[in-house]
C-alpha positions as CSV (number, residue, x, y, z in Angstrom):
1,M,99.6,97.6,104.4
2,S,98.2,97.6,100.9
3,E,97.3,101.3,101.3
4,R,100.3,102.5,103.3
5,G,103.2,100.4,102.0
6,E,106.1,99.6,104.3
7,L,105.2,99.7,108.0
8,A,107.0,99.0,111.3
9,L,105.6,95.9,113.1
10,T,104.9,98.0,116.2
11,N,102.8,100.5,114.2
12,I,100.8,97.7,112.6
13,V,99.9,96.4,116.1
14,K,99.0,99.8,117.3
15,E,96.8,100.7,114.3
16,I,94.7,97.5,114.2
17,D,91.9,97.2,116.8
18,E,92.6,93.6,117.7
19,P,94.7,92.0,120.5
20,P,98.4,92.1,119.6
21,S,98.5,88.2,119.6
22,M,95.9,88.1,116.9
23,V,97.8,90.7,114.8
24,Y,101.0,88.7,115.1
25,M,99.2,85.5,114.2
26,A,97.9,87.2,111.0
27,I,101.3,88.5,110.1
28,G,102.7,85.0,110.6
29,W,100.1,83.5,108.4
30,L,100.8,86.0,105.6
31,A,104.5,85.4,106.0
32,R,104.1,81.6,105.7
33,E,102.1,82.2,102.5
34,G,104.9,84.2,101.1
35,K,102.9,87.5,101.0
36,L,105.3,89.6,103.1
37,E,108.8,90.9,103.0
38,F,110.6,91.8,106.2
39,M,113.5,94.2,106.5
40,A,115.4,96.0,109.2
41,S,114.1,99.3,110.4
42,R,115.8,102.4,108.9
43,R,117.0,103.3,112.3
44,G,118.3,99.8,112.9
45,R,115.7,99.0,115.6
46,G,112.9,96.6,115.0
47,Q,111.4,95.2,111.8
48,R,109.5,96.7,108.9
49,V,107.0,94.8,106.8
50,V,105.8,95.3,103.3
51,L,103.4,93.3,101.1
52,K,105.3,91.6,98.3
53,G,104.8,93.3,95.0
54,W,104.0,96.7,96.7
């Protein structure tokens, strides 16, 4: 995310070579630490994520 900016949650899961459950746990951890911002997808479907301060 630090290299690509805003990404869809589904794309993050597809691009990381780890089980989806591990990716979602990592995203949850970063969210609890206040490192992520979530927003609705531009098409109105799904969620997009960006690192805060990006």
